[in-house]
C-alpha angles and dihedrals in degrees: 000000000000118000115244113263111239130162094252139148117255131231095062125132120202115208111211113185107211134197112162098330101143093128094055101037100085092056095042096050093044086060097054105113115252113268095025122107124236113216107195108194108202110213099191102304121184100188098073095263095142095051089045092052092050092050089051091054103259125136107246121214119187121216114180095187107089119230138091092247091049091053093044095049092046087056093048093051089048094050120100101179123107091237123042126195132193127212136165114250096220099088092247090115127041112228087204086076089067093079095089089042090059092043091056092051094045095050093045096245088127141006097211124018121195131193116241102213118228109191117234116193133015118297092011092126114027118225092242092052093044089051092048091051092049094049091050089050090056094049090048091054089052092049100044109009091242114144098211123153100201142026096203127159099244106098146133135205141144113290099227092047090052091050092049090059088073095221112201107173112102102181133051094318093069096094094046093045088055093055093043095051092043089054092049088053093054099251122165104242123192140171136223122198110243131179114252114207134190107283124240108247130355123322115246091206120016098030090091139036091240093052090047092048090052091050092051091048091051091048095047089055089055088051089060093060119120109251113270114200101178101094116120112248097211 
């Protein structure tokens, strides 16, 4: 399926952590801006996601260690572009919306750009997941002073700077650890509103109270880290 044509800069890698997302992959990959590279990180799928992604033109990275953070970091280490983006692979977020994120990073307007999710459609963002996200945003503000509204997965930053943060979490705490360490390093962190649609398939994390609680526990542990100020700003 042909990628959507958008006036976008080149030399961008989009990391797409993937666990049984064959149903969503065609739409997601079709929305990758022209000239950008899709890195689908297969995290042990059993539904043929990896083969499908390859057929659709994506670069497939295999990560046997289960965990959202493990998949994201495998994609980051496999990336070669100057700017790296992250996006869920379940069709809840549109990777085409990353164009202004990358522009902000490229122009120096921000060092890390995050997507603030705005739910579209009933049941898109379960109450327990939204409550957990709000609680973590408040804890993050207390820990770093950042007044963020969301810790969503849609984001962009420079690859070398991300690697310099020395991210260690390989589970649900990875996205938060990225923000915490970036804040400790003095990065400029901004948000863009993005529509958040019903995902295709079942959620592996926030679809249940148990999954949400595990994610909150992982992230709370990250918030207890001693500040690290050695990350490269640009």
